[in-house]
C-alpha positions in Angstrom: -9.1 -0.5 16.4 -11.6 2.5 16.6 -10.6 6.3 15.9 -10.7 6.7 19.5 -7.8 4.1 20.3 -5.8 5.9 17.3 -5.9 9.3 18.7 -5.3 7.8 22.2 -2.0 6.4 20.9 -1.1 8.9 18.2 -2.8 12.0 19.4 -5.0 14.3 17.7 -4.5 14.1 14.0 -3.3 17.2 11.7 -6.4 16.5 9.4 -9.4 14.4 9.5 -11.7 13.8 6.2 -15.0 11.9 6.1 -16.7 10.5 3.3 -19.5 8.0 3.3 -18.6 4.9 5.8 -14.7 6.2 5.4 -12.8 8.1 7.7 -8.9 9.4 7.2 -6.7 10.8 9.8 -3.4 12.2 8.8 -0.5 12.6 10.9 2.6 14.8 10.5 5.7 12.5 10.1 8.8 14.6 9.7 9.5 13.1 6.3 6.8 14.9 4.3 9.3 16.4 1.9 11.0 12.5 1.5 7.9 10.4 1.4 5.5 13.1 -0.2 2.9 12.7 2.3 1.8 12.6 5.8 0.9 9.2 7.8 -2.6 8.3 7.0 -4.9 5.9 8.9 -7.9 4.7 7.1 -11.0 3.6 8.7 -14.1 2.0 7.4 -17.2 2.1 9.7 -15.1 3.3 12.6 -12.7 0.4 12.4 -9.2 0.8 11.1 -8.6 -1.0 7.8 -5.3 0.2 6.8 -2.6 2.6 7.3 0.6 4.1 5.5 3.1 5.0 8.4 6.4 6.5 7.9 7.2 8.4 11.2 9.7 6.8 13.4 8.4 5.6 16.5 5.0 4.8 14.9 3.8 1.2 13.9 1.0 -0.5 12.1 0.6 -4.1 12.9 -1.5 -4.9 9.9 -0.8 -5.2 6.3 -0.2 -2.0 5.3 -1.1 -1.3 1.4 2.3 0.8 1.2 5.0 -0.8 3.3 8.2 1.6 3.7 10.4 -1.1 1.5 7.9 -0.9 -1.5 9.5 1.2 -4.4 7.7 4.1 -5.8 6.8 3.1 -9.7 5.2 5.1 -12.6 1.4 4.5 -12.9 0.6 5.4 -16.7 -2.3 7.4 -17.0 -5.7 5.5 -18.3 -5.9 5.7 -22.3 -9.1 7.4 -23.1 -11.4 4.6 -25.1 -10.9 4.4 -28.9 -13.2 6.3 -31.0 -15.7 4.0 -32.6 -16.8 6.2 -34.9 -14.0 8.6 -36.4 -16.3 10.8 -38.6 -17.0 13.9 -37.0 -20.4 13.1 -35.4 -18.6 10.4 -33.7 -15.7 12.9 -32.3 -15.3 13.3 -28.6 -17.4 16.1 -27.5 -19.5 16.4 -30.7 -23.4 17.1 -29.9 -25.9 15.2 -32.0 -29.7 14.6 -32.3 -30.3 18.4 -31.7 -32.9 20.3 -33.9 -32.6 23.9 -33.9 -35.7 26.2 -35.1 -34.9 29.5 -35.7 
């Protein structure tokens, strides 16, 4: 299904974002406060590859990466890599190898 096919069936999106080969079509669903986001259709190379749909009356017949029955769960932040050199020169953000000549 192409972008034109989606807009023919669902109308004009609230927002469209494009980056590289990807296009994101955002649609109001009336559940933004409960769901936390608009419905979104993901297109790659001009073809639909995924959709997250919550609006009553809209359906996505493909396999959604976020089906309605999926319970939200916490995603912990990634741990920063362990500092291999705990001395000052190996501290995060330390600048080394610089020579200052006044």
